[in-house]
C-alpha positions in Angstrom: -16.3 -25.3 0.5 -14.7 -23.4 -2.4 -11.0 -22.9 -2.4 -9.8 -19.4 -1.2 -7.8 -17.4 -3.7 -5.5 -14.4 -3.5 -6.4 -11.3 -5.5 -3.6 -9.2 -6.8 -3.1 -6.4 -9.4 -0.4 -6.4 -12.0 0.8 -5.2 -15.4 0.8 -7.3 -18.6 4.4 -7.4 -19.8 4.2 -10.1 -22.6 1.5 -11.7 -24.7 1.9 -15.5 -25.1 -0.1 -18.0 -27.3 -3.5 -19.4 -26.4 -4.7 -16.5 -24.3 -1.8 -16.6 -21.8 0.1 -13.6 -20.6 3.2 -12.8 -18.5 2.1 -10.5 -15.6 4.4 -8.5 -13.3 2.7 -8.1 -10.0 3.0 -4.9 -7.9 5.5 -6.7 -5.6 7.8 -7.3 -8.7 7.0 -11.0 -9.0 6.5 -12.4 -12.5 3.6 -14.8 -12.9 1.8 -16.6 -15.8 -1.8 -15.5 -16.3 -4.5 -17.0 -18.5 -7.8 -15.3 -19.5 -10.9 -16.3 -17.6 -14.0 -17.6 -19.5 -16.0 -14.5 -18.5 -13.5 -12.2 -20.2 -13.4 -14.5 -23.3 -17.2 -14.5 -23.6 -17.3 -10.7 -23.4 -14.6 -10.3 -26.1 -12.5 -8.1 -23.9 -9.1 -7.5 -25.5 -6.0 -7.5 -23.2 -2.7 -6.1 -24.6 0.7 -5.6 -23.1 0.8 -2.5 -20.9 -2.7 -3.1 -19.5 -3.3 -3.3 -15.7 -5.3 -6.3 -14.7 -6.7 -7.9 -11.5 -5.7 -11.6 -11.2 -6.7 -14.5 -9.0 -3.9 -16.7 -7.7 -4.5 -20.2 -6.3 -2.9 -21.0 -3.0 -1.7 -24.4 -4.3 0.2 -23.1 -7.4 1.4 -19.6 -7.0 3.1 -19.5 -10.5 -0.2 -19.5 -12.5 -3.1 -17.2 -12.2 -6.4 -16.3 -13.8 -7.0 -12.8 -15.2 -10.5 -11.8 -13.9 -10.7 -8.1 -14.6 -9.0 -5.5 -16.9 -8.6 -2.3 -15.1 -9.2 1.0 -16.9 -6.3 3.2 -17.8 -6.5 6.7 -16.4 -5.3 8.3 -19.7 -7.6 6.5 -22.0 -11.2 7.6 -22.9 -12.8 4.1 -22.9 
């Protein structure tokens, strides 16, 4: 059976090397997020200030995988 994961939403606060980002969750926790393979293959760009959906492992709650980039309400894309 596949491991259950927590799904959260957060804001990208800092861009780090190798596709890693510092993410501030809605409950004000800071967490380290890395880009999933699906986002890398689709060439989706993630910048500081973007809202993202992340998947957090129950075993290590300090790291997460960015699985979706949410649309900004004020942008036209």
